[in-house]
ROVOTOR-481664 format. One record per atom (N, C-alpha, C): y, z, x. Coordinates in steps of 0.1 Angstrom, whole numbers, padded with zeros to 4 digits, always signed. Atoms other than C-alpha are relative to their C-alpha. Layout:
N
YZX...
% end
This chain:
233
+0013+0007-0001+1933+2036+0178-0011+0011+0000+0011-0010+0001+1901+2054+0170-0008+0000+0013+0007-0001-0013+1885+2067+0202-0014+0006-0001+0014-0005+0001+1853+2080+0188-0010-0011+0004+0010+0009-0004+1821+2065+0201-0005-0007-0013+0006+0008+0011+1808+2037+0179-0015+0000+0001+0015+0000+0000+1772+2035+0168-0004-0014+0005+0005+0012-0005+1753+2009+0188-0009-0007-0010+0008+0007+0010+1739+1983+0163-0014-0003+0006+0014+0003-0004+1701+1978+0165-0002-0014+0001+0004+0013-0001+1687+1946+0177-0010-0004-0010+0010+0004+0010+1669+1926+0151-0004-0014+0004+0005+0014-0002+1648+1894+0152+0000-0004+0015+0001+0003-0015+1642+1897+0190+0014-0001+0007-0013+0002-0007+1674+1882+0205+0012+0000-0009-0011+0000+0010+1695+1887+0174+0006+0014+0000-0007-0012+0001+1721+1914+0170+0009-0001-0013-0007+0001+0013+1734+1920+0134+0000-0015-0005+0001+0014+0005+1722+1884+0127+0006-0010+0009-0007+0010-0009+1741+1868+0156-0008+0000+0013+0006+0001-0013+1726+1855+0188+0009+0007+0011-0008-0006-0011+1736+1872+0221+0010-0010+0006-0009+0010-0005+1752+1839+0231+0012-0001-0009-0011+0000+0009+1774+1839+0200+0009+0013+0002-0008-0013-0002+1784+1876+0205+0007+0000+0014-0005+0000-0014+1791+1869+0242+0015-0005+0001-0013+0004+0000+1824+1852+0233+0010+0010-0007-0008-0010+0007+1836+1882+0213+0000+0013+0008-0001-0013-0006+1846+1917+0222-0010+0010-0006+0010-0009+0005+1814+1936+0215+0003+0014+0006-0004-0013-0005+1825+1972+0218-0009+0011-0005+0010-0009+0004+1797+1997+0217+0003+0015+0002-0004-0014-0002+1814+2029+0228+0010+0002+0011-0011-0004-0010+1839+2047+0250-0005-0001+0014+0006+0000-0013+1816+2049+0280-0004-0014+0005+0006+0012-0006+1808+2020+0303-0015+0001+0000+0015-0001+0000+1771+2012+0298-0005+0000+0014+0006-0002-0014+1753+2025+0329-0014+0005-0001+0014-0005-0001+1717+2031+0338+0000+0014+0005+0001-0013-0005+1706+2066+0344-0001+0002+0015+0001+0000-0015+1697+2058+0380+0010-0009+0007-0010+0010-0005+1728+2038+0386+0004+0003+0015-0005-0003-0014+1736+2056+0419-0012+0005+0009+0012-0003-0008+1700+2060+0432+0001-0007+0014-0002+0008-0012+1708+2033+0458+0014+0004+0006-0013-0001-0007+1735+2038+0484+0008-0012-0001-0009+0012+0001+1765+2015+0485-0005-0011+0010+0005+0010-0010+1750+1999+0517-0012-0007-0005+0012+0006+0005+1717+1993+0500+0003-0010-0011-0004+0009+0011+1734+1978+0469+0006-0013+0006-0006+0012-0006+1754+1954+0491-0010-0009+0006+0011+0008-0006+1723+1943+0510-0008-0007-0011+0007+0006+0011+1705+1937+0477+0008-0011-0007-0009+0010+0007+1734+1918+0460+0001-0012+0009-0002+0012-0009+1738+1896+0491-0013-0009-0001+0013+0007+0001+1701+1886+0489+0000-0008-0014+0000+0006+0013+1704+1879+0451+0010-0011-0002-0011+0010+0002+1737+1860+0453-0003-0012+0009+0004+0011-0008+1723+1839+0481-0010-0009-0008+0009+0008+0009+1695+1829+0457+0007-0008-0011-0008+0007+0010+1720+1821+0430+0006-0013+0006-0006+0011-0006+1738+1798+0454-0010-0011+0003+0010+0010-0003+1706+1781+0465-0005-0007-0013+0004+0006+0012+1696+1776+0429+0010-0011-0005-0010+0010+0004+1729+1758+0423+0000-0012+0010+0000+0011-0009+1721+1735+0452+0009+0000+0012-0009-0001-0011+1746+1748+0478-0008+0001+0013+0006+0000-0014+1738+1744+0515+0005+0012+0007-0004-0012-0007+1740+1779+0530+0000-0001+0015-0001+0002-0015+1737+1765+0565+0014-0005+0004-0013+0004-0002+1772+1752+0561+0009+0012+0005-0008-0011-0006+1797+1772+0582+0009+0007-0010-0009-0006+0010+1820+1778+0552-0008+0009-0010+0008-0008+0010+1791+1792+0530-0009+0011+0005+0010-0010-0005+1770+1812+0554+0003+0014-0003-0004-0014+0002+1790+1844+0550+0003+0004-0015-0004-0003+0014+1796+1841+0512-0008+0011-0007+0007-0010+0006+1767+1862+0500+0004+0014+0004-0005-0013-0005+1778+1891+0522+0014+0004-0005-0014-0002+0005+1814+1887+0512+0001+0004-0015+0000-0003+0014+1806+1887+0475-0006+0014-0002+0006-0013+0001+1784+1918+0479+0010+0011+0003-0011-0010-0004+1812+1937+0497+0011+0001-0010-0010+0000+0011+1837+1926+0471-0004+0007-0012+0005-0006+0012+1816+1937+0442+0000+0016+0002+0001-0014-0001+1809+1972+0456+0012+0007+0004-0012-0007-0006+1840+1981+0476+0013-0004-0007-0013+0004+0005+1866+1963+0456+0000-0002-0016-0003+0003+0014+1865+1947+0421-0009+0008-0010+0008-0008+0009+1837+1969+0407-0001+0015+0005+0001-0014-0006+1844+2001+0427+0003+0011-0010-0002-0009+0010+1855+2018+0395-0013+0005-0007+0013-0005+0006+1818+2021+0384-0004+0013+0006+0005-0012-0007+1813+2049+0410+0009+0011-0002-0009-0012+0002+1827+2083+0400+0006+0005+0012-0005-0005-0012+1832+2091+0436+0013-0006+0004-0012+0007-0003+1860+2066+0437+0012+0004-0010-0011-0004+0009+1880+2083+0409+0011+0007+0007-0011-0006-0008+1914+2092+0422+0001+0015-0003-0002-0014+0002+1920+2129+0428+0015+0002-0005-0013-0002+0007+1949+2141+0406+0005+0014+0001-0006-0013+0000+1972+2170+0412+0011+0001-0010-0011-0002+0009+1994+2184+0385+0010+0009+0005-0011-0008-0004+2028+2200+0390+0007+0006-0012-0008-0006+0011+2049+2224+0369+0012-0009-0003-0011+0008+0004+2075+2206+0349+0013+0008+0002-0011-0009-0003+2103+2225+0366+0013-0006-0005-0012+0006+0005+2129+2200+0354+0002+0002-0015+0000-0001+0015+2120+2208+0318+0003-0013-0007-0002+0014+0007+2119+2171+0310-0010-0001-0011+0009-0001+0012+2105+2171+0275+0000-0013-0008+0000+0013+0007+2110+2134+0265-0012-0008+0006+0011+0008-0005+2085+2106+0270+0003-0005+0014-0001+0006-0013+2079+2094+0305-0009-0013-0001+0007+0013+0001+2069+2057+0307-0001-0007+0013+0003+0009-0012+2053+2038+0336-0004-0013-0006+0002+0013+0006+2055+2002+0326-0004-0011+0010+0003+0011-0009+2042+1969+0340-0009+0003+0011+0010-0003-0010+2013+1983+0359-0010-0012+0000+0009+0012-0001+1995+1951+0371-0014+0004+0003+0014-0003-0004+1957+1952+0371-0008-0013-0002+0010+0010+0001+1928+1929+0376-0013+0006-0003+0013-0005+0004+1896+1936+0358-0010-0013-0002+0009+0011+0002+1865+1915+0349-0007+0002-0014+0007+0000+0013+1851+1906+0315-0015+0002+0002+0014-0003-0002+1816+1921+0312-0009-0010-0007+0009+0011+0006+1804+1891+0291-0002-0012+0009+0002+0012-0009+1810+1864+0317+0004+0003+0014-0004-0004-0014+1822+1883+0348+0010-0009+0006-0012+0007-0004+1854+1864+0350+0012+0009-0002-0011-0010+0000+1888+1880+0355+0007+0002-0014-0010-0004+0010+1910+1898+0330+0012+0004+0008-0013-0002-0007+1946+1898+0343+0010+0005-0009-0010-0005+0009+1972+1920+0327+0009+0011+0005-0009-0011-0003+1998+1947+0326-0003+0012-0010+0001-0012+0008+1994+1983+0314+0013+0007+0000-0011-0009+0002+2021+2005+0300-0005+0013-0004+0006-0013+0002+2014+2042+0301+0012+0010-0003-0011-0010+0003+2035+2070+0285-0006+0013-0003+0005-0013+0005+2031+2107+0280+0012+0009-0001-0010-0011+0001+2051+2138+0270-0006+0012+0006+0005-0012-0007+2047+2168+0292-0003+0012-0009+0003-0013+0007+2030+2199+0279+0003+0012+0009-0003-0011-0010+2043+2219+0309-0004-0005+0014+0005+0006-0013+2026+2198+0336+0004-0014+0001-0003+0014-0002+2035+2165+0352-0009-0005+0011+0008+0006-0010+2016+2140+0373+0008-0010+0008-0007+0010-0009+2027+2119+0403-0001-0014-0006+0000+0014+0007+2037+2084+0391-0010-0009+0006+0010+0009-0006+2014+2067+0416-0014+0002-0006+0013-0003+0006+1985+2085+0400-0003-0007-0013+0002+0007+0012+1991+2068+0367-0005-0014+0003+0005+0014-0004+1987+2034+0385-0014+0001+0004+0013-0001-0006+1956+2046+0403-0011+0003-0011+0010-0002+0011+1939+2058+0370-0002-0013-0007+0001+0013+0006+1946+2024+0355-0009-0009+0008+0008+0008-0009+1931+2007+0385-0015+0004+0000+0014-0005-0001+1900+2029+0386-0008-0005-0012+0008+0005+0012+1890+2020+0350+0000-0015-0001+0000+0014+0000+1900+1984+0355-0011-0006+0009+0009+0006-0010+1877+1979+0385-0014+0003-0004+0014+0000+0005+1845+1976+0365-0001-0011-0010+0002+0009+0011+1830+1951+0341+0006+0006-0013-0007-0006+0011+1852+1957+0310+0001-0008-0012-0005+0005+0013+1861+1951+0274+0014+0006-0001-0013-0005+0000+1898+1955+0269+0002+0012-0009-0001-0011+0009+1895+1978+0240-0005+0013+0006+0005-0012-0007+1873+2002+0260+0009+0004+0012-0009-0003-0011+1896+2000+0290+0012+0008-0005-0012-0007+0005+1926+2010+0269-0004+0015-0004+0004-0013+0004+1907+2040+0254-0004+0009+0012+0004-0008-0011+1892+2051+0287+0012+0006+0007-0012-0004-0007+1927+2053+0303+0007+0011-0009-0007-0010+0008+1942+2071+0273-0007+0013-0001+0007-0013+0001+1915+2097+0268-0001+0008+0013+0001-0007-0013+1912+2105+0305+0014+0006+0003-0013-0006-0002+1950+2110+0307+0002+0012-0009-0002-0011+0009+1949+2133+0277-0007+0012+0006+0008-0011-0006+1922+2154+0295+0007+0005+0012-0006-0004-0012+1940+2154+0328+0013+0008-0002-0013-0006+0002+1974+2163+0314+0000+0011-0010+0001-0011+0009+1962+2187+0288+0009-0002-0012-0009+0003+0011+1981+2170+0260-0006-0012-0008+0004+0012+0008+1973+2146+0231+0011-0011+0001-0012+0009+0001+2008+2130+0236-0001-0010+0011+0002+0010-0010+1996+2100+0255+0000-0014-0007+0001+0013+0006+2001+2063+0248-0003-0010+0011+0004+0011-0009+1986+2032+0265+0001-0013-0008-0001+0013+0005+1995+1996+0258-0005-0010+0011+0005+0009-0009+1976+1968+0275+0002-0014-0005-0002+0014+0004+1987+1931+0274-0007-0008+0011+0008+0006-0011+1962+1909+0292-0005-0014-0004+0005+0014+0001+1950+1873+0297-0015+0000+0004+0014+0000-0003+1912+1867+0296-0004-0014+0005+0004+0013-0005+1899+1839+0318-0012-0006-0007+0011+0005+0008+1868+1837+0296+0005-0007-0012-0006+0007+0011+1891+1825+0269+0008-0013+0005-0009+0011-0004+1915+1803+0290-0007-0010+0009+0007+0009-0009+1891+1788+0316-0013-0006-0005+0013+0005+0005+1860+1783+0295+0000+0002-0015+0000-0003+0014+1849+1785+0259+0010-0008-0008-0011+0006+0008+1879+1778+0236+0010-0007+0009-0010+0006-0010+1900+1770+0267+0014+0001-0005-0014-0003+0005+1932+1785+0252+0008+0007+0011-0007-0005-0011+1956+1790+0281+0013+0008-0003-0013-0006+0004+1985+1804+0261-0002+0014-0007+0002-0013+0007+1970+1834+0242-0001+0011+0009+0002-0013-0007+1970+1870+0253-0005+0010-0010+0005-0010+0008+1954+1901+0240+0007+0013+0002-0007-0013-0001+1972+1934+0232-0008+0010-0006+0007-0012+0006+1955+1967+0227+0008+0013+0002-0009-0012-0001+1970+2001+0221-0009+0013-0002+0005-0013+0002+1961+2038+0223+0012+0009-0003-0010-0009+0004+1984+2062+0205-0005+0014-0003+0005-0013+0002+1977+2099+0207+0011+0010-0003-0009-0010+0002+1995+2130+0194+0013-0004-0006-0014+0004+0005+2033+2125+0190+0002-0015-0001-0001+0015+0000+2028+2088+0196-0006-0006-0013+0004+0005+0013+2011+2085+0162+0011+0001-0010-0012-0001+0008+2045+2082+0148+0008-0013+0001-0007+0013-0001+2064+2050+0139+0012+0000+0008-0013-0001-0008+2097+2062+0154-0003+0001+0015+0004-0001-0014+2080+2071+0187-0005-0013+0005+0005+0013-0004+2062+2038+0188+0011-0010+0002-0012+0009-0001+2095+2019+0183+0008+0004+0013-0007-0004-0012+2111+2040+0211-0007-0004+0012+0009+0004-0011+2082+2033+0234+0002-0015+0003-0001+0015-0001+2083+1996+0227+0014-0005+0005-0014+0004-0005+2121+1995+0233+0001+0001+0015-0001-0002-0015+2116+2009+0268-0008-0011+0007+0008+0010-0006+2088+1984+0275+0006-0014+0000-0006+0013+0002+2107+1954+0262+0014-0001+0006-0014+0000-0006+2140+1964+0279+0000-0008+0013
% end
């Protein structure tokens, strides 16, 4: 998969993008680049300030929908949502939450692919802010260094915990692992279900989306077949 940054198309006709309305594009995977779109001052506010502000705004959303926030069940919802956004499901937006990774010498001289499969993750579609639920399969061939297995899971979770597009998520995991491991020989396969497809819009509850990242030695049909045999075993 090509991991180069894509050129962001220019908006035309006000709310049109390449001739399509933003509403029409919203049901598609608009992929504008490798980096998650972030404001320059994204971390000007502290996490505590962000939670306070989100709580106020989400309370307003609930009130606009006609919910009675005096009800015992709803009183704490704005604070709970704010905490969930910052500390949990979108914690991957903040670089300070990126897992610290230690590399170790490959003393066993294991030179074949290592596969960590069926890494369960929960992300959120950036178009509708509803869940993406899936499994990631990660593989690499050591260039002399190895990484703790749990760190592969943690890297997947870090990039998943942000508003995402599956194509971007796949490439972010792959390119980061290439940099960390000092090798191009990295592969990532993601198989996920999008609730923006199954619970709204087309309402297709049976389809799934598969995206791949093949780098270095994995850009080889034989290696891809070998990897897929391990995943499907």
